Every structure is written in C-alpha cells, then in structure tokens.
C-alpha positions as CSV (number, residue, x, y, z in Angstrom):
1,E,0.0,0.1,0.1
2,L,2.9,2.4,1.0
3,I,4.7,1.6,-2.4
4,E,1.5,2.2,-4.5
5,A,1.0,5.4,-2.7
6,V,4.6,6.6,-3.6
7,L,4.1,5.3,-7.3
8,A,0.7,7.7,-7.3
9,Y,2.6,10.5,-5.7
10,F,5.2,10.7,-8.5
11,D,2.8,10.1,-11.3
12,G,1.0,13.3,-10.0
13,F,3.9,15.2,-11.4
14,V,3.1,14.3,-15.0
15,N,1.0,17.2,-16.0
16,K,-0.1,15.8,-19.4
17,S,-3.1,13.8,-20.4
18,G,-2.5,10.2,-21.5
19,A,-1.8,6.8,-20.6
20,V,0.8,6.6,-17.7
21,T,2.8,3.6,-16.8
22,S,5.1,3.5,-13.6
23,F,8.1,1.3,-13.2
24,L,10.0,1.1,-9.9
25,N,13.8,0.1,-9.6
26,E,14.6,-3.2,-8.3
27,I,15.4,-2.7,-4.4
28,S,16.3,-5.4,-1.7
29,F,15.3,-5.3,1.7
30,A,17.5,-6.3,4.7
31,E,15.9,-8.2,7.5
32,A,15.0,-5.7,10.1
33,D,16.3,-5.9,13.7
34,K,13.6,-7.2,16.1
35,N,14.6,-4.3,18.5
36,A,14.6,-1.8,15.6
37,A,12.0,1.0,15.8
38,V,9.1,0.8,13.4
39,M,8.9,4.1,11.1
40,P,5.5,5.4,11.0
41,Y,3.5,5.3,7.5
42,D,3.7,9.4,7.4
43,E,7.3,9.3,7.9
44,A,8.1,6.6,5.5
45,F,6.1,8.3,2.8
46,A,7.9,11.6,3.3
47,F,11.3,9.7,3.3
48,L,10.5,7.6,0.1
49,T,9.1,10.6,-1.8
50,G,11.9,13.1,-0.6
51,S,15.2,14.0,-2.4
52,S,17.0,11.2,-0.6
53,T,14.8,8.3,-1.5
54,P,16.2,5.2,-2.5
55,L,13.5,4.6,-5.0
56,R,13.9,5.4,-8.9
57,V,10.3,5.4,-10.2
58,Q,10.1,5.8,-14.1
59,S,6.8,7.0,-15.4
60,R,6.2,6.4,-19.0
61,L,3.4,8.8,-20.6
62,I,2.0,8.2,-24.1
63,E,0.1,11.1,-25.3
64,H,-1.9,11.4,-28.4
65,E,-2.8,14.6,-30.0
66,F,-5.2,14.9,-32.8
67,V,-5.0,18.0,-35.4
68,T,-7.6,19.1,-37.7
69,I,-6.3,20.1,-41.0
70,P,-8.5,22.5,-42.8
71,Y,-9.4,21.8,-46.4
72,E,-8.7,24.1,-49.3
73,V,-10.8,25.9,-51.4
74,S,-10.5,26.2,-55.2
75,T,-12.6,28.5,-57.4
76,V,-13.3,27.6,-61.2
77,N,-14.5,30.1,-63.7
78,S,-17.3,28.7,-66.0
79,S,-18.9,30.3,-68.9
80,D,-21.7,27.5,-68.8
81,F,-23.2,29.8,-65.8
82,Y,-24.0,33.5,-65.7
83,C,-22.2,36.2,-63.8
84,G,-23.4,36.2,-60.2
85,T,-23.7,32.7,-60.2
86,R,-21.5,31.0,-57.5
87,F,-22.1,27.4,-55.9
88,V,-20.2,24.7,-54.6
89,A,-19.6,21.7,-57.1
90,E,-17.7,19.6,-54.6
91,F,-17.9,20.1,-50.9
92,G,-14.7,20.1,-48.8
93,R,-13.9,18.1,-45.8
94,N,-11.4,18.7,-43.2
95,G,-8.6,16.1,-42.6
96,K,-7.3,14.8,-39.4
97,K,-3.8,14.1,-38.2
98,M,-2.9,12.0,-35.2
99,S,0.6,12.2,-33.5
100,A,1.7,10.0,-30.8
101,Y,4.4,11.2,-28.1
102,E,6.5,9.3,-25.5
103,Y,7.4,11.4,-22.0
104,I,9.8,9.8,-19.8
105,Y,9.6,11.0,-16.0
106,I,12.2,10.1,-13.3
107,N,10.8,10.5,-10.0
108,G,8.6,13.1,-11.2
109,T,11.0,15.2,-13.3
110,L,10.6,15.1,-17.1
111,Q,13.9,13.4,-18.6
112,S,13.2,13.0,-22.2
113,S,10.2,12.9,-25.0
114,R,10.0,11.8,-28.5
115,M,7.6,11.5,-31.1
116,L,6.4,8.0,-31.9
117,E,3.8,8.2,-34.7
118,N,2.7,10.9,-36.9
119,E,0.0,9.9,-39.6
120,Y,-3.1,11.2,-41.3
121,L,-6.5,9.4,-40.2
122,D,-8.4,11.4,-42.9
123,L,-7.0,13.3,-45.7
124,P,-8.5,16.8,-46.2
125,L,-10.7,17.0,-49.6
126,K,-10.5,20.1,-51.6
127,E,-13.6,22.1,-52.0
128,T,-14.4,23.1,-55.7
129,V,-16.6,26.6,-56.1
130,I,-17.8,27.4,-59.5
131,I,-18.0,31.0,-60.6
132,G,-20.2,31.9,-63.5
133,T,-18.4,34.3,-66.0
134,R,-21.3,34.3,-68.9
135,P,-22.7,37.7,-69.3
136,R,-26.4,38.0,-68.7
137,P,-28.5,39.0,-71.6
138,A,-31.0,41.6,-71.7
139,A,-34.3,40.9,-70.3
140,N,-36.0,41.4,-73.6
141,G,-33.7,38.9,-74.9
142,I,-35.1,36.4,-73.1
143,T,-38.7,37.1,-72.7
144,T,-39.4,37.9,-76.4
145,G,-38.8,36.5,-79.8
146,E,-38.1,33.1,-81.2
147,Y,-36.3,30.3,-79.3
148,P,-33.8,27.9,-80.9
149,A,-35.1,24.6,-82.2
150,S,-33.9,21.8,-79.9
151,G,-34.6,18.7,-81.9
152,I,-35.4,17.2,-78.5
153,A,-38.9,16.0,-77.6
154,F,-39.1,17.6,-74.0
155,A,-41.8,16.2,-71.6
156,R,-43.2,17.6,-68.2
157,P,-41.1,16.7,-65.4
158,V,-44.3,16.1,-63.2
159,D,-48.0,15.6,-63.9
160,A,-49.0,19.0,-61.6
161,A,-50.2,22.2,-62.3
162,V,-48.0,25.2,-62.9
163,V,-48.4,27.9,-60.5
164,R,-45.7,30.3,-61.9
165,F,-44.7,30.6,-65.6
166,F,-41.7,31.7,-67.3
167,G,-41.2,35.7,-67.5
168,L,-40.8,38.7,-65.4
169,L,-42.8,39.1,-62.3
170,N,-42.4,42.0,-59.8
171,G,-39.4,43.0,-61.8
172,S,-37.7,39.9,-61.5
173,M,-36.8,37.5,-63.9
174,H,-38.3,33.7,-63.6
175,E,-36.1,31.5,-65.7
176,G,-38.5,28.7,-65.9
177,V,-41.8,27.1,-64.5
178,D,-43.0,26.2,-61.0
179,F,-45.1,23.0,-60.7
180,A,-47.4,22.3,-57.6
181,A,-46.0,18.8,-57.1
182,N,-46.7,17.2,-53.9
183,R,-43.9,16.7,-51.4
184,G,-42.2,13.3,-52.2
185,E,-43.7,13.0,-55.8
186,N,-41.3,11.8,-58.5
187,C,-39.7,14.3,-60.6
188,K,-38.7,12.8,-63.9
189,A,-36.1,13.7,-66.8
190,A,-37.8,15.8,-69.4
191,A,-35.5,14.1,-71.9
192,A,-32.4,11.9,-72.1
193,G,-29.2,13.4,-71.0
194,T,-26.3,13.2,-68.7
195,V,-26.4,14.8,-65.0
196,I,-23.7,17.4,-64.7
197,A,-24.4,18.8,-61.3
198,V,-26.3,18.0,-58.3
199,L,-26.0,20.9,-55.9
200,E,-27.7,23.1,-53.0
201,R,-28.4,26.5,-54.5
202,G,-29.6,28.7,-51.6
203,S,-33.3,29.8,-51.9
204,M,-33.8,27.2,-55.0
205,G,-32.8,24.3,-52.7
206,L,-31.5,21.0,-54.0
207,T,-30.9,21.2,-57.6
208,V,-30.0,18.8,-60.4
209,Y,-28.8,19.9,-63.9
210,V,-29.1,17.7,-67.0
211,R,-27.2,18.3,-70.2
212,H,-28.9,17.3,-73.3
213,E,-28.1,17.3,-77.0
214,N,-27.7,20.3,-79.2
215,G,-26.5,22.7,-76.4
216,F,-29.7,22.2,-74.2
217,A,-29.9,21.6,-70.6
218,T,-32.6,21.1,-68.0
219,V,-32.8,22.2,-64.3
220,Y,-34.8,20.6,-61.5
221,A,-34.8,22.5,-58.3
222,G,-36.6,22.5,-55.1
223,L,-36.0,18.7,-54.5
224,E,-36.3,17.1,-51.3
225,K,-34.0,14.3,-52.4
226,A,-31.9,13.5,-55.4
227,C,-31.9,10.2,-56.9
228,V,-29.0,10.7,-59.4
229,S,-25.5,11.8,-59.0
230,V,-23.0,13.6,-61.2
231,G,-22.3,11.6,-64.4
232,T,-25.4,9.5,-64.2
233,T,-27.1,9.0,-67.7
234,V,-30.7,9.3,-67.8
235,A,-33.6,8.3,-70.3
236,A,-36.5,10.6,-70.7
237,G,-39.0,9.7,-67.8
238,D,-36.3,8.6,-65.5
239,T,-36.7,9.7,-61.9
240,I,-34.3,12.7,-61.1
241,G,-35.5,13.0,-57.4
242,T,-38.4,13.8,-55.4
243,A,-40.2,16.9,-54.8
244,G,-39.9,19.1,-51.9
245,A,-42.6,21.2,-49.7
246,D,-42.6,23.9,-52.3
247,G,-43.1,22.0,-55.6
248,I,-40.7,22.0,-58.4
249,H,-38.9,24.6,-60.5
250,F,-38.2,23.4,-63.9
251,G,-36.3,25.2,-66.6
252,I,-34.9,24.7,-69.8
253,Y,-31.5,26.4,-71.3
254,A,-30.1,26.8,-74.6
255,N,-26.3,27.1,-74.7
256,G,-26.8,28.8,-71.1
257,V,-29.6,31.0,-72.0
258,P,-33.0,30.4,-70.3
259,C,-35.9,29.4,-72.5
260,D,-39.4,29.5,-72.0
261,P,-40.5,25.7,-71.5
262,K,-44.1,26.8,-73.1
263,A,-42.1,26.7,-76.3
264,Y,-40.8,23.3,-76.1
265,I,-43.5,21.2,-74.0
266,S,-47.0,21.1,-75.2
267,G,-49.9,21.7,-72.6
268,L,-48.2,24.4,-70.7
269,V,-50.8,27.1,-71.4
270,Q,-50.6,30.3,-69.2
C-alpha cells in the first residue's frame, strides 16, 4: 500500500493527459532488527518521496494529439453559368492527423520526450466552387422572340399544375416554370441526357442539372431528395429526385440562355 501511494505521488507530477505506466527500480530489503523501531507510515512516505529517496520511479506517458487539417478551397470560372452565379460543385472536408508522443519522467521530473507516430487519419478534401462568367442577356432578349429549335421532345417533369410561369414578375426574371407537385412526388427527366451537377443553390434548394443534345440543358430545383449523381445517364422519364414541400422549379436552357418551357412542352398554357 505504501509503495502504491509513492508511485501515485510521482505520477502526479506528470502534467499531461494520456496513459501513464510507472516502473520501480529493483530494491532489496534487509532483515530488520527485532529491536529496531518501526517507522510510522507518514514518515516512511515522506522519506520515500523526498530528495534522498532510494527509489527510482520511472513514469512513461503516451500522449495522443489530434489535429484538424483545414481543407483548401479552389475556385473555377465557368462560362456555362451566368455572372453572379456561385455554387459549390464539390464540398470540402477537413482532414485529421494523429501524433503520438512518449514522455519519460524519473521521480516526477521530465527526462526525455520523443515522437512515436505521426499519421493522417483522414486526408482533407478540396472544395471546388464554380463562379459563372457568362454575361447575362438583356431581359427582353430572353422573354420575347423566337427560341432555338432543340430537336428534342421535352416532356413535363411532373404531372402537376403550373403555379408560376416563365418571365418577368415584380421586376424579377423567373427563368422557368414552377409546378405544384406534392411533397415526395417523383420528378422525372424531361429528356435523355447526362447529369452534370447536383447541388444546393440557396433559395432554390437541392438542384439537379442535366445536359442534353444540341447545347440544351434542363434544371430541376426544390428537390427534397436527389436520386441521381454527377455523371449519371438518364432516359426521358427516369426519376431525377422527389419534390420538396414547395413543389418543383423546372427550367430549359439553350447554350446557357434560359428559354420559356412553353416553347418546347405542349400543354403548358398560361
């Protein structure tokens, strides 16, 4: 009990967190004289922990240090999107590094230290931000006049009523149509193509972009869940995702310019 108390005393000088292992040097005990006085516990403890102690207590501490490695952010200019557009194409993730150190104490005094390990537990993932550089056309250039022929038979993404059409509203350009789809209703690809982006777009919510032939693309926004990922090839009618609480926003673009879906999908009567 006394020796255990002495070991605990010297371990108390280890002022770092971690696993501590203590070792005691080998000591021999002489047979006591029967007439010798018995040293009281407190006096023996003070002697064994004092500067003249015959004991050599080695305390070995292993400390692990975890460090967060911030991810880098890369910006990419793209003429596929209008000026003022900015979104995260690939989200970044911090990395984590672990270092292990060994500290050796003798009778509570630090004698040496060294690094045992230094490794990455998770590598940081770079974040990619897309910044649009395409000049925005004048308002009358996208609300009136002829739209280019697509050569594509576009279909409605959902079987729901249109609650907001393409065009200017309260001085703001609405670049598509809004469908009053029920929450959880399947949103389908309007035509065959390839998914080029799946991302959160602020007030537009979860958005999927699909590239089609002849420079056309479609946009599906306000999704509750996406059922596709970047690179997925879809056929007309394949499920893109499910509608959110506010329905579906749908847009058609020709070479990056928004077009009125009424010009390409029959039955969209304003």
